[in-house]
C-alpha positions in Angstrom: 18.2 -1.5 14.3 17.8 1.4 16.7 16.9 3.3 12.9 14.7 1.1 12.7 12.3 1.8 15.8 13.1 5.3 15.5 10.9 5.0 12.1 8.6 2.4 12.7 7.6 3.8 17.0 5.8 6.7 15.4 3.8 4.4 13.1 3.2 2.4 15.9 2.0 5.4 18.1 -0.5 6.8 15.2 -2.3 3.4 15.4 -2.5 3.2 19.3 -4.2 7.0 18.5 -6.9 5.4 16.2 -7.0 2.8 19.1 -8.0 5.0 21.9 -10.0 6.9 19.5 -12.3 4.4 18.9 -11.8 2.7 22.4 -12.8 6.2 23.7 -15.9 6.7 21.3 -14.6 9.7 19.4 -15.4 8.6 15.7 -18.6 6.3 14.9 -18.9 4.2 12.4 -20.6 6.6 10.7 -17.7 9.3 10.8 -15.2 6.5 9.6 -16.9 5.8 6.4 -17.0 9.8 6.4 -13.4 9.7 7.1 -12.4 7.1 4.8 -14.4 8.9 1.6 -12.3 12.6 3.0 -8.7 10.4 2.9 -9.4 8.8 -0.4 -10.8 11.1 -2.4 -8.8 14.2 -1.3 -5.8 13.8 0.5 -4.5 11.0 -1.3 -4.9 12.2 -4.6 -3.3 15.6 -3.0 -0.3 13.7 -1.8 0.1 11.5 -5.8 -0.2 14.7 -7.6 2.5 16.9 -5.7 4.9 13.5 -4.8 4.8 13.1 -8.9 4.9 16.9 -10.3 8.5 16.8 -9.0 9.3 14.1 -10.5 11.4 14.2 -14.3 12.0 10.7 -15.8 15.0 11.9 -17.7 17.0 12.4 -14.5 16.4 9.1 -12.6 18.7 5.9 -12.5 15.5 3.4 -13.5 17.1 0.3 -13.2 16.7 -0.7 -10.2 13.3 0.3 -9.5 12.5 -1.5 -13.0 13.8 -4.3 -11.0 11.5 -3.8 -7.9 8.7 -2.8 -9.8 8.5 -5.9 -12.5 9.2 -8.5 -9.7 6.6 -6.5 -7.3 4.0 -7.2 -10.7 4.8 -10.5 -11.2 4.4 -11.0 -7.7 1.1 -9.7 -7.5 -0.3 -11.3 -11.0 1.3 -15.0 -9.6 -1.3 -14.1 -5.9 -4.4 -13.2 -8.0 -3.9 -16.1 -9.9 -3.5 -18.1 -6.8 -6.6 -16.8 -4.5 -8.6 -16.0 -8.4 -9.3 -13.0 -9.8 -12.2 -11.8 -7.3 -11.9 -8.6 -5.3 -11.0 -10.6 -2.4 -8.4 -12.5 -3.7 -6.7 -8.7 -5.5 -7.5 -7.6 -2.1 -4.7 -10.1 -0.9 -2.7 -10.2 -3.1 -2.1 -6.2 -2.9 -1.6 -6.5 0.7 1.4 -8.8 0.7 2.8 -6.5 -2.2 2.0 -3.2 -1.6 4.8 -1.8 0.8 4.5 1.2 3.3 7.5 3.3 1.5 6.8 7.0 2.3 6.1 6.6 5.7 8.7 4.1 7.0 10.6 3.5 3.7 11.7 7.4 3.3 12.8 8.0 6.7 14.1 4.5 7.7 16.8 4.5 4.5 17.4 8.6 4.8 18.4 7.4 8.6 20.2 4.4 7.8 21.7 5.6 4.7 22.1 9.4 4.0 21.6 11.0 1.0 22.7 8.7 -1.3 20.1 5.9 -0.1 17.5 8.6 0.1 17.8 9.2 -3.8 17.5 5.8 -4.5 14.4 5.6 -2.2 12.6 8.7 -3.9 13.3 7.3 -6.8 11.2 4.0 -6.3 8.9 6.3 -4.4 7.9 8.4 -7.5 6.6 5.7 -9.2 5.6 3.3 -6.8 1.8 4.4 -6.2 1.6 5.0 -10.1 2.9 1.9 -11.5 1.6 -0.6 -8.2 -2.0 0.8 -7.5 -2.6 1.6 -11.6 -2.2 -2.2 -12.2 -3.9 -2.9 -9.2 -7.0 -0.6 -10.0 -7.3 -2.0 -13.1 -7.1 -5.5 -11.3 -9.9 -4.6 -8.7 -12.3 -3.1 -11.6 -12.2 -5.8 -13.8 -12.4 -8.2 -10.9 -15.8 -6.7 -9.9 -17.3 -7.0 -13.5 -16.4 -10.2 -13.5 -18.0 -10.9 -10.9 -21.2 -8.7 -11.5 -21.4 -9.9 -15.0 -21.5 -14.0 -13.5 -23.9 -12.5 -10.8 -25.8 -11.7 -13.5 -28.9 -14.0 -15.4 -27.6 -14.8 -19.2 -29.7 -12.0 -21.0 -28.5 -9.5 -18.8 -24.5 -10.3 -18.9 -22.3 -7.7 -20.7 -19.7 -9.4 -23.2 -16.0 -9.8 -22.6 -14.8 -6.7 -24.4 -18.0 -4.2 -22.2 -16.5 -5.5 -19.4 -12.9 -5.0 -19.8 -13.7 -1.3 -21.1 -15.9 -0.9 -17.8 -12.4 -2.3 -15.9 -9.6 0.1 -17.9 -12.6 3.5 -17.6 -12.5 2.4 -14.0 -8.9 2.6 -13.6 -7.9 5.9 -15.3 -10.8 7.8 -13.9 -10.0 6.5 -10.7 -8.8 9.0 -7.5 -5.5 7.0 -7.4 -4.3 6.6 -10.7 -6.0 9.9 -12.0 -4.0 12.2 -9.9 -0.8 10.2 -10.1 -0.3 10.2 -14.2 -2.1 14.1 -14.3 1.1 14.5 -11.6 3.7 12.6 -13.8 2.7 14.4 -17.2 2.8 18.4 -15.2 6.0 17.3 -14.3 7.2 16.8 -18.0 6.2 20.2 -19.1 8.5 21.8 -17.3 6.0 24.2 -15.5 5.7 24.4 -11.8 2.7 25.4 -10.1 1.9 28.8 -8.5 2.6 29.0 -4.9 -0.8 30.0 -4.0 -1.9 26.3 -5.5 0.6 24.2 -4.9 1.4 24.7 -0.6 -2.5 23.6 -0.2 -1.8 20.5 -1.9 0.9 20.2 0.0 -0.3 20.5 3.2 -3.5 18.2 1.9 -0.9 15.5 1.1 0.8 15.9 4.2 -2.1 15.3 5.8 -2.6 12.1 4.0 -0.6 9.5 5.9 -0.9 10.4 9.6 -4.7 10.3 8.7 -4.6 6.6 7.1 -2.6 5.4 10.1 -5.6 6.7 12.5 -8.1 5.4 10.5 -6.3 1.9 10.8 -6.1 2.0 14.4 -10.3 3.0 14.3 -11.1 0.1 12.1 -8.9 -2.2 14.4 -10.4 -1.4 17.3 -13.7 -2.1 15.6 -12.8 -5.4 14.6 -10.7 -6.9 17.5 -14.0 -5.0 19.9 -16.4 -6.4 18.1 -14.7 -9.8 17.0 -12.1 -10.5 19.2 -8.4 -11.8 18.9 -8.4 -15.1 17.7 -8.6 -17.2 20.7 -12.0 -15.4 22.0 -15.5 -15.8 20.9 -17.4 -12.8 20.5 -21.0 -12.7 21.8 -21.9 -9.6 19.9 -24.3 -10.7 17.2 -22.9 -7.4 15.1 -19.3 -8.7 15.1 -16.7 -8.4 11.9 -15.8 -12.0 11.6 -11.5 -12.2 10.8 -10.8 -14.6 9.1 -7.0 -14.9 10.7 -5.4 -17.2 8.4 -6.1 -14.4 5.5 -4.6 -12.3 8.2 -1.6 -14.6 8.7 -0.8 -15.3 4.6 -1.1 -11.8 4.1 1.7 -10.7 6.5 4.0 -13.9 5.6 3.5 -12.7 2.0 4.5 -9.0 2.6 7.0 -9.4 5.6 8.8 -12.3 4.2 8.4 -13.8 1.1 8.3 -10.8 -0.7 11.7 -9.6 0.4 13.2 -12.7 -0.2 11.6 -12.1 -3.9 13.7 -8.5 -4.6 17.1 -10.3 -2.7 17.3 -12.9 -5.3 16.3 -10.3 -8.1 18.9 -7.9 -6.9 21.7 -10.5 -6.4 20.9 -12.7 -9.8 21.0 -9.2 -11.8 24.4 -8.2 -9.5 23.2 -4.4 -8.5 25.8 -2.0 -6.6 25.1 -2.6 -2.9 23.6 0.5 -2.0 20.4 0.2 -4.4 20.1 -3.7 -3.5 19.6 -2.8 0.3 17.4 0.3 -0.4 15.1 -2.5 -2.9 15.5 -4.8 -0.3 14.4 -2.4 2.6 11.4 -1.5 0.8 10.4 -4.8 0.1 10.9 -5.3 4.1 8.3 -2.6 4.9 5.1 -3.3 6.3 1.7 -3.1 4.5 1.0 0.2 3.4 -1.9 2.4 4.2 -3.1 2.7 0.7 -4.3 -1.1 0.9 -6.3 -0.2 3.8 -7.9 2.4 1.8 -8.7 -0.1 -1.4 -10.3 -2.3 1.7 -12.3 0.2 2.1 -12.7 2.1 -0.8 -14.2 -1.8 -2.7 -15.6 -3.2 1.0 -13.7 -6.2 0.9 -11.4 -7.7 3.5 -11.4 -4.5 5.7 -10.8 -6.5 8.8 -8.2 -8.2 7.8 -6.4 -5.8 6.1 -6.6 -3.2 9.1 -5.0 -6.3 11.0 -2.4 -7.3 8.4 -1.2 -3.7 9.0 -0.6 -3.2 12.6 0.5 -6.5 12.3 2.7 -6.4 9.5 4.4 -3.2 11.3 5.7 -5.1 14.7 6.7 -8.4 12.5 9.2 -5.5 10.6 11.0 -5.1 13.5 11.9 -8.4 13.1 12.5 -9.4 9.5 13.9 -5.6 8.3 17.3 -6.7 10.5 16.9 -10.3 8.9 16.5 -9.7 5.1 19.4 -7.6 5.7 21.7 -10.2 8.0 21.1 -12.1 4.6 22.0 -10.1 2.1 25.4 -9.3 4.1 26.0 -13.6 3.6 25.1 -13.4 0.1 27.3 -10.3 -1.1 30.3 -11.5 1.6 
């Protein structure tokens, strides 16, 4: 239990720092938008490229990872179908699917399970963003093109093939999927970047996670400061409304139902205890910060994703030991 707190408390601390920064008025709403663009277009791509540029697929045990991503993609697709192929529906499904595997998952697994556990979590993390976020980008772009098409008059509507091509192009030429694919392809060449290039990219990538969590705190302050908690009624005409039902759906999907799915899949396939535990703990992780960046990039459900990310960090302190206890009872 202490390992869980050690991994989650720094995340909570950064979110609180962001919240206080917004409370003191040190970052304006316009400044938050600029920071978001910087993170999404510079820091995030640097992290993805640098992480995947050292991944050699021939050296990885991909069986547990393939199970995790196959079930997660099916889970994501299921909830897009439930909520509808709209950008808001995709956002709700992504928030209930994408785990904070880097900032919380890696330190938690390392503290609890040592070097052997670290191998499995690094294997998963190495392709986590590439698989989930590339697929999410494709669905977001397809949903956006579909919504724009439906909003146009009959004469200006594009055929399905043109809509699909626009979605694929947007998914490939995207600040998430493009650097991830470029890094993975570069790794397979066996080449190494000169240190004068590699070191700045590494520094930029390391800045992404804390910056993203500060942004969550800033957004959370803006949402709660204007819209208030569920039991409060805001007097501000420009308040950002929060759909608390959507927030609770996202948190339940991410913190409870997604881990149950991974646990059932690992148990059914008979995975060894350690890789099964690593996959389960990863699924138990709170909402990933990239979900918030998708919300700000596509300007959809920003308030709900910000609140759900913060709330899911708190909930993880309960759901992680709960899921591990359930796993132990199944394996006993």
